[in-house]
N, C-alpha and C positions, 0 to 999 in steps of 0.2 A: 502493498500499500504504499503508506510514506512515514517521511521521519517527522516526528511530533516534538513538541516541551511536553513536557510532565512535571509535574501536575498542571502547570496555566503557565499562560505567555508572559504574565507580568511576574509569575517566581519563578522561575522555572529552575528545574534541579536537577533534570537529567533528559538527555533524548532519550528518546521512543522507539522502536522499531516495528512494527507491529505487519503480519500477513495473514490473514485469517486461516487460507487455504495451503499454507505449507505449515500452520502450528505455529510460527517463529512469534514471536515477544523477547527484546530482548530492549536492556536498559543500557545506556552510559551514563556514567554521575560526573556532573561538571564539576563537583568537588574535588572526586578522585583523579581526574584525565583532566583538570580544566577544560574552560569551554569549547577552543579550537580545537583539542585534541578528541572530546566528546564530541563532537560533531563533525571529527572528517571521519572517525571510527564509524558514526550515525551513519553517516552518507555511504562509504564504504559498502557497511554490509547491507542496506539499504542494494546497490547494484549489485552484491551477488546474490540478491533473494531474486532481483527482478529477473537476474539470468535463470535461476531455478524454475520459476515462477513459466516463465518463457518455454522453457525444456517441460514443462509437468501439462504447457496447452498446446503446447508442436503434437505430445505424446496421445491425449485424448483427441486429437483429431486425423491421428493413424485408422485407415479402415479397420486394419485386425482388432482397436481397443475399440472400435465403433460395435463392432458382433460380438466380441462376448469376453466375459466377466473373468478376474484375475482366477478363480479355481477354475478354469478353460471353461466350464458351460457358455451356451449359446445366450445371449442377450433378448428377451424377449421369446425365447420358444419353450414348448412345455409339453409334455405329454399328459393327454386327458384320455378318461373311459366316461365315455357316457355310458349311463343304466335307467331303462324306458321299462314303465310297464308292457307289456304286451309285444315287446322289441326286442331285438336281439341286444347285447352289450355291443356300443360301438367308440372304437380307440380310438382317438385324432392326434396328430400334432399340429398344436394349434400357436400361432406365431400371432403376436402382437407387440407391434415396433409402433413409436411414432418417432414419424421420419419429420418433420417441425414442428417448433412449439406451439401447442398447442391441439396440432394434429394425429390422429394415431389412426392407422391402419390394420385391422384384423383377417387376417386365413386359417382356415380350416383345412387340413388333411386327410384321409379317412385315411385308415388303414386295412378298412374291412374288405378290399377289393384288390389291394394293391401289398408287394412285400414290403416289408420296416425298409432295405436299403432303396427302392424306388420313393418309398413315400418321402426318407429323408434328403433323398437326389432333389426333392421336390421344396421342399421347407429353405435345403439353402440357397435355390436359386431362386427364389421368392422375399429369401432375406438378402441376397446381395442384386437384386431387381429392386425392389423398397427405401435399400439405402443408395441406391447408383454407385454400387461398389464390382470391380471387373474383379472376373477372380485367381486368383494368386497363387504360384504355390504353396504359400507360407498359407495360406486363410485354407485351402484344401488340407494340406496338413492340419491347421487348428480342427478343422470340422470332424476330422478324419480320429483324430483324439474326444474329441467331444463326442461323438457317437456312443459312446459306451455308457453315458450317462440317460440316454433315453431310449436305449435296448429294450 
C-alpha cells in the first residue's frame, strides 16, 4: 500500500509500512533510527513489497492459476449425484465458473451415456472455453493429475 506516519502526522513516532494482501505490517522507529534513516528504510521496504505484490498479481493472472487450486483440484468442477424418485440415479460433472465480475456460467455433463474419461475431457474443454484459455501441455498434465479427485 503506502508508507504512513504513525500514530498521526502531527506527532509521528515511527513510519508504518502495511500491505494487507501480503500480510505485512512493519514499523520503523524515528527515535531509534533517526528521521532520515527511518524514512529511507520504510521506502526501501515499500519498494520491496511492491515488487512482491506485482509478482503475486502476475502469478494470479497465469492460466494455470485461473483453473486450479493450490491442492491441485480444478476450480469450479465437482462431481454430483442426483437421486430422484421414480427415476434412475444420475451422476454429473458440474461446472460453475465466474467469467467476469458478476457473471457466472454453469454447465453439467452427464455421466449416464458416456464414460468418465469422455465426460472429463468435455468438462476440460468447457472450462478452457469459458476462461478463453488455449490448451497447453502444462494444463493437460495438471488436468491429468486432478483426474483422480473426480474419478
